[in-house]
C-alpha positions in Angstrom: -0.3 0.5 0.2 1.2 3.4 -0.8 1.6 6.3 0.4 1.7 3.9 4.8 4.4 6.5 6.2 3.8 9.6 4.4 0.6 11.8 3.2 -0.6 11.1 0.3 0.9 14.2 -2.2 -2.6 15.8 -3.9 -1.2 18.8 -5.1 1.5 17.0 -7.5 -0.4 14.0 -8.9 -3.1 17.2 -9.2 0.0 19.1 -11.2 1.1 16.3 -13.2 -2.8 15.2 -14.1 -3.2 18.7 -15.7 0.5 18.7 -17.3 -0.5 15.1 -18.8 -3.7 16.6 -19.8 -6.2 14.4 -18.3 -8.1 17.3 -16.6 -9.5 18.7 -20.1 -11.3 15.5 -20.6 -12.6 14.8 -17.2 -14.3 17.6 -17.0 -15.7 17.1 -20.6 -16.7 13.7 -19.1 -18.7 15.5 -16.2 -20.2 18.2 -17.7 -21.8 15.2 -19.6 -22.7 13.0 -16.8 -24.0 17.0 -15.4 -26.2 17.9 -18.7 -27.7 14.5 -18.8 -29.0 14.9 -15.1 -30.2 18.0 -15.5 -32.1 17.0 -18.8 -33.8 14.7 -16.7 -34.3 16.3 -13.0 -34.9 19.7 -14.1 -31.5 20.6 -11.6 -27.7 19.2 -11.5 -27.6 18.4 -7.6 -29.8 14.6 -8.5 -28.5 11.2 -10.2 -30.8 11.1 -13.3 -32.4 7.6 -13.1 -31.7 6.6 -16.2 -28.1 7.2 -15.3 -27.8 3.8 -12.2 -25.6 1.4 -13.8 -24.7 3.4 -16.9 -21.9 5.7 -18.7 -21.8 8.8 -20.5 -20.6 7.4 -24.0 -19.6 9.6 -26.3 -19.8 9.1 -29.7 -16.3 10.2 -30.6 -14.8 9.3 -27.8 -12.5 12.4 -26.1 -8.8 10.4 -26.1 -9.5 10.9 -30.1 -10.5 14.6 -29.9 -14.4 14.4 -29.7 -16.2 16.8 -27.0 -19.8 16.4 -25.7 -20.6 18.9 -29.6 -20.6 15.5 -30.9 -23.6 13.7 -28.8 -23.3 11.0 -26.0 -25.9 8.5 -24.5 -26.4 6.1 -22.2 -24.1 3.0 -22.2 -23.8 -0.5 -20.3 -21.0 0.3 -18.4 -19.1 -3.4 -20.3 -20.1 -2.2 -23.9 -18.5 1.5 -23.8 -15.3 0.2 -22.1 -14.8 -3.0 -24.6 -15.0 -1.2 -27.4 -12.2 1.4 -26.4 -12.6 4.0 -29.4 -13.1 2.1 -32.0 -16.2 1.9 -33.7 -19.2 0.0 -33.5 -19.3 -2.3 -35.8 -22.3 -2.4 -38.7 -23.7 -5.7 -40.7 -23.7 -5.6 -44.4 -26.5 -7.8 -44.9 -27.9 -8.6 -48.1 -30.9 -6.6 -50.1 -33.8 -9.2 -51.1 -35.2 -9.6 -54.2 
């Protein structure tokens, strides 16, 4: 277990997070969650009942340069995290004649 004999350096960790560019993506995810909550409940202080046990999945992943403007939707955590930023598979069906 780290930090058993010394206090955890939160300020240092936060500075590293900002330097790596993780802060902006985290804030974008937070804005998406709050927008979904506000649309469903009318306030950002209450969690949307639809969001229980679900992830907010961005149409274009934040890691690939996406934003909330590209759109987002509710999705199961396993489905959202298994894609790893890949586009959903499309199936080609033969047309019936």
